[in-house]
C-alpha positions as a Python dict, from the first residue, in 0.01 Angstrom:
ca = {
    (1, 'M'): (0, 0, 0),
    (2, 'K'): (76, -237, 283),
    (3, 'K'): (66, 47, 534),
    (4, 'H'): (-277, 153, 412),
    (5, 'S'): (-406, -201, 434),
    (6, 'M'): (-283, -231, 791),
    (7, 'L'): (-441, 99, 880),
    (8, 'F'): (-774, -7, 722),
    (9, 'I'): (-775, -326, 928),
    (10, 'L'): (-692, -143, 1245),
    (11, 'I'): (-972, 111, 1192),
    (12, 'T'): (-1217, -170, 1115),
    (13, 'V'): (-1121, -359, 1435),
    (14, 'I'): (-1156, -40, 1642),
    (15, 'F'): (-1498, 40, 1485),
    (16, 'H'): (-1637, -301, 1554),
    (17, 'S'): (-1500, -298, 1903),
    (18, 'L'): (-1673, 39, 1970),
    (19, 'L'): (-1990, -89, 1805),
    (20, 'N'): (-1992, -398, 2036),
    (21, 'A'): (-1930, -171, 2340),
    (22, 'V'): (-2230, 42, 2252),
    (23, 'E'): (-2450, -258, 2195),
    (24, 'N'): (-2350, -422, 2516),
    (25, 'N'): (-2389, -93, 2716),
    (26, 'F'): (-2752, -77, 2574),
    (27, 'L'): (-2832, -433, 2662),
    (28, 'N'): (-2672, -445, 3005),
    (29, 'Q'): (-2956, -240, 3148),
    (30, 'F'): (-3153, -558, 3099),
    (31, 'I'): (-2904, -838, 3119),
    (32, 'S'): (-2620, -932, 3359),
    (33, 'S'): (-2378, -1215, 3366),
    (34, 'G'): (-2541, -1538, 3462),
    (35, 'D'): (-2886, -1432, 3346),
    (36, 'L'): (-3120, -1642, 3138),
    (37, 'V'): (-3239, -1494, 2805),
    (38, 'F'): (-3504, -1614, 2564),
    (39, 'D'): (-3431, -1534, 2196),
    (40, 'V'): (-3761, -1589, 2013),
    (41, 'G'): (-3719, -1574, 1644),
    (42, 'A'): (-3340, -1624, 1676),
    (43, 'N'): (-3281, -1687, 1304),
    (44, 'I'): (-2904, -1746, 1283),
    (45, 'G'): (-2813, -1590, 1619),
    (46, 'K'): (-2710, -1232, 1563),
    (47, 'K'): (-2874, -1124, 1892),
    (48, 'T'): (-2769, -1448, 2063),
    (49, 'I'): (-2407, -1345, 2020),
    (50, 'E'): (-2474, -1016, 2195),
    (51, 'Y'): (-2643, -1186, 2488),
    (52, 'L'): (-2363, -1435, 2530),
    (53, 'Q'): (-2105, -1144, 2535),
    (54, 'L'): (-2290, -1025, 2850),
    (55, 'G'): (-2246, -1364, 3009),
    (56, 'A'): (-2604, -1488, 2966),
    (57, 'T'): (-2738, -1832, 2900),
    (58, 'V'): (-2964, -1822, 2599),
    (59, 'V'): (-3251, -2030, 2482),
    (60, 'C'): (-3301, -1977, 2107),
    (61, 'F'): (-3646, -2050, 1952),
    (62, 'E'): (-3621, -2093, 1578),
    (63, 'P'): (-3863, -2310, 1382),
    (64, 'Q'): (-3682, -2289, 1041),
    (65, 'P'): (-3480, -2613, 1003),
    (66, 'D'): (-3194, -2442, 804),
    (67, 'C'): (-3156, -2170, 1065),
    (68, 'A'): (-3177, -2407, 1356),
    (69, 'S'): (-2898, -2617, 1199),
    (70, 'K'): (-2678, -2306, 1170),
    (71, 'L'): (-2748, -2218, 1532),
    (72, 'R'): (-2643, -2566, 1644),
    (73, 'Q'): (-2320, -2543, 1448),
    (74, 'K'): (-2240, -2186, 1564),
    (75, 'F'): (-2315, -2238, 1940),
    (76, 'S'): (-2213, -2606, 1989),
    (77, 'N'): (-1976, -2513, 2266),
    (78, 'A'): (-2163, -2213, 2408),
    (79, 'S'): (-2424, -2175, 2684),
    (80, 'V'): (-2703, -2195, 2433),
    (81, 'Y'): (-3002, -2423, 2403),
    (82, 'I'): (-3171, -2460, 2068),
    (83, 'E'): (-3548, -2516, 2050),
    (84, 'E'): (-3650, -2590, 1690),
    (85, 'K'): (-4001, -2474, 1758),
    (86, 'G'): (-4223, -2175, 1728),
    (87, 'L'): (-4409, -1999, 2006),
    (88, 'A'): (-4786, -1928, 2011),
    (89, 'D'): (-5081, -1872, 2241),
    (90, 'K'): (-5136, -2246, 2266),
    (91, 'P'): (-4942, -2563, 2184),
    (92, 'G'): (-4996, -2738, 1846),
    (93, 'I'): (-4893, -2754, 1490),
    (94, 'L'): (-4894, -2435, 1266),
    (95, 'T'): (-4793, -2368, 911),
    (96, 'L'): (-4483, -2147, 875),
    (97, 'T'): (-4455, -1974, 537),
    (98, 'V'): (-4094, -1931, 446),
    (99, 'C'): (-3947, -1666, 221),
    (100, 'T'): (-3647, -1858, 86),
    (101, 'S'): (-3482, -1546, -57),
    (102, 'S'): (-3492, -1364, 286),
    (103, 'N'): (-3568, -1605, 571),
    (104, 'T'): (-3569, -1327, 822),
    (105, 'I'): (-3923, -1238, 704),
    (106, 'S'): (-4064, -1597, 727),
    (107, 'T'): (-4390, -1580, 918),
    (108, 'F'): (-4691, -1755, 1071),
    (109, 'S'): (-4891, -1451, 983),
    (110, 'D'): (-5107, -1434, 670),
    (111, 'E'): (-5164, -1065, 730),
    (112, 'W'): (-4785, -1002, 718),
    (113, 'Q'): (-4760, -1163, 376),
    (114, 'L'): (-5062, -986, 234),
    (115, 'H'): (-5043, -641, 389),
    (116, 'G'): (-4685, -603, 519),
    (117, 'R'): (-4422, -377, 357),
    (118, 'F'): (-4237, -679, 195),
    (119, 'H'): (-4538, -770, 0),
    (120, 'D'): (-4523, -428, -178),
    (121, 'M'): (-4159, -492, -239),
    (122, 'G'): (-4231, -814, -428),
    (123, 'A'): (-4125, -1069, -161),
    (124, 'Q'): (-4258, -1414, -223),
    (125, 'W'): (-4320, -1670, 59),
    (126, 'N'): (-4278, -1981, -149),
    (127, 'K'): (-4229, -2263, 95),
    (128, 'H'): (-4460, -2401, 365),
    (129, 'I'): (-4353, -2623, 655),
    (130, 'Q'): (-4548, -2765, 941),
    (131, 'V'): (-4409, -2651, 1268),
    (132, 'E'): (-4452, -2749, 1631),
    (133, 'V'): (-4544, -2454, 1857),
    (134, 'V'): (-4532, -2422, 2229),
    (135, 'T'): (-4601, -2141, 2473),
    (136, 'L'): (-4377, -1907, 2663),
    (137, 'D'): (-4538, -2043, 2988),
    (138, 'A'): (-4432, -2398, 2896),
    (139, 'M'): (-4078, -2287, 2820),
    (140, 'I'): (-4057, -2102, 3143),
    (141, 'A'): (-4169, -2427, 3324),
    (142, 'Q'): (-3889, -2610, 3143),
    (143, 'Y'): (-3600, -2361, 3171),
    (144, 'G'): (-3701, -2115, 3434),
    (145, 'C'): (-3802, -1749, 3401),
    (146, 'P'): (-3574, -1544, 3190),
    (147, 'T'): (-3450, -1205, 3290),
    (148, 'F'): (-3511, -1076, 2939),
    (149, 'C'): (-3700, -1204, 2634),
    (150, 'K'): (-3663, -1077, 2280),
    (151, 'I'): (-3948, -1147, 2035),
    (152, 'D'): (-3899, -1096, 1667),
    (153, 'V'): (-4152, -1307, 1472),
    (154, 'E'): (-4289, -1095, 1183),
    (155, 'N'): (-4635, -988, 1304),
    (156, 'F'): (-4690, -1290, 1526),
    (157, 'E'): (-4577, -1115, 1841),
    (158, 'Y'): (-4932, -1090, 1996),
    (159, 'E'): (-4988, -1458, 1960),
    (160, 'V'): (-4650, -1526, 2130),
    (161, 'L'): (-4731, -1290, 2413),
    (162, 'K'): (-5068, -1452, 2467),
    (163, 'G'): (-4879, -1762, 2568),
    (164, 'L'): (-4737, -1579, 2857),
    (165, 'T'): (-4918, -1552, 3187),
    (166, 'H'): (-4611, -1528, 3423),
    (167, 'P'): (-4454, -1176, 3367),
    (168, 'I'): (-4091, -1160, 3275),
    (169, 'P'): (-3887, -875, 3425),
    (170, 'A'): (-3814, -726, 3085),
    (171, 'L'): (-3887, -799, 2725),
    (172, 'S'): (-3888, -653, 2376),
    (173, 'F'): (-4097, -721, 2065),
    (174, 'E'): (-4080, -583, 1711),
    (175, 'F'): (-4325, -340, 1567),
    (176, 'A'): (-4393, -215, 1213),
    (177, 'I'): (-4612, 85, 1139),
    (178, 'E'): (-4843, -98, 906),
    (179, 'M'): (-4927, -347, 1180),
    (180, 'L'): (-4967, -99, 1463),
    (181, 'H'): (-5308, -229, 1542),
    (182, 'N'): (-5138, -549, 1661),
    (183, 'T'): (-4878, -356, 1844),
    (184, 'K'): (-5160, -193, 2039),
    (185, 'K'): (-5297, -541, 2120),
    (186, 'C'): (-4955, -647, 2244),
    (187, 'L'): (-4929, -334, 2472),
    (188, 'N'): (-5274, -384, 2613),
    (189, 'Y'): (-5201, -747, 2689),
    (190, 'L'): (-4871, -660, 2862),
    (191, 'I'): (-5060, -398, 3070),
    (192, 'S'): (-5307, -666, 3181),
    (193, 'L'): (-5002, -862, 3303),
    (194, 'G'): (-4881, -571, 3508),
    (195, 'Y'): (-4632, -394, 3284),
    (196, 'R'): (-4637, -24, 3325),
    (197, 'K'): (-4300, 101, 3194),
    (198, 'F'): (-4240, 118, 2820),
    (199, 'N'): (-3988, 258, 2563),
    (200, 'F'): (-3887, 191, 2213),
    (201, 'A'): (-3589, 187, 1977),
    (202, 'L'): (-3609, 273, 1615),
    (203, 'E'): (-3487, 29, 1347),
    (204, 'E'): (-3153, -122, 1470),
    (205, 'N'): (-3072, 175, 1698),
    (206, 'Q'): (-2893, 70, 2021),
    (207, 'Q'): (-3057, 353, 2212),
    (208, 'L'): (-3400, 396, 2374),
    (209, 'F'): (-3606, 683, 2231),
    (210, 'F'): (-3714, 828, 2564),
    (211, 'N'): (-3462, 912, 2841),
    (212, 'D'): (-3717, 779, 3097),
    (213, 'W'): (-3971, 506, 3087),
    (214, 'V'): (-4317, 614, 2977),
    (215, 'S'): (-4668, 479, 2936),
    (216, 'A'): (-4778, 256, 2653),
    (217, 'E'): (-5008, 535, 2528),
    (218, 'Q'): (-4712, 777, 2499),
    (219, 'V'): (-4508, 522, 2302),
    (220, 'I'): (-4801, 475, 2055),
    (221, 'D'): (-4864, 846, 2022),
    (222, 'T'): (-4496, 917, 1944),
    (223, 'I'): (-4476, 630, 1687),
    (224, 'E'): (-4784, 755, 1516),
    (225, 'R'): (-4663, 1115, 1503),
    (226, 'R'): (-4323, 1017, 1364),
    (227, 'S'): (-4488, 793, 1104),
    (228, 'Q'): (-4623, 1114, 938),
    (229, 'N'): (-4281, 1184, 817),
    (230, 'H'): (-4143, 828, 808),
    (231, 'S'): (-4396, 604, 630),
    (232, 'L'): (-4216, 279, 704),
    (233, 'I'): (-4119, 335, 1069),
    (234, 'W'): (-4025, 20, 1259),
    (235, 'G'): (-3827, -97, 1557),
    (236, 'D'): (-3862, -268, 1897),
    (237, 'I'): (-4070, -188, 2187),
    (238, 'Y'): (-3928, -255, 2534),
    (239, 'A'): (-4142, -324, 2846),
    (240, 'K'): (-4035, -391, 3202),
    (241, 'L'): (-4215, -456, 3527),
    (242, 'H'): (-4014, -238, 3767),
}
């Protein structure tokens, strides 16, 4: 029994080591040691850990007080800055609606609550908090321009991007098929900023769908075709300038 337990532990360690290697190999096309990364919608820092493993300095943006507190505890001795704020198209105060049973789907978006997939699954956004919001431009002025920016804010991605007028070398933002009209708005805005190279990854996959970078139109066309057989398709769209 003891030998079996040790073997299980060894296999688990090897598996997680290989998984981390795959994730790091995926991200190192965007991030190198010493780079600055913005983690917008950091929650409790799952992605932050991956960025730190690549040697990056990370600025976490997380408006939920409980999550921000956990971030401070987890990264007290790391190269991480915690901003307990939201991001939007202009500074001010917004109402964040929190799903206390699953805080990863908390949102500034009424549309996400009423028409997103989790509404149909019975999710309840049962807590409201007033949150300070700032713009990406303001945070770039404060911290410098990041090499990479991840945006995962539950159907508020367009508003976050609208607060950006200085292009970032590379960024990602989450998409969900039922909110594809907002995804298209995000892509059109990025094109107006000068982005021409796009790709996407499905769900939590650590692999880009296309081998080469393609147009925004090709990304949307592919997602729409795949949604015919996968009704709840979601993932992250990646954009880079060069």
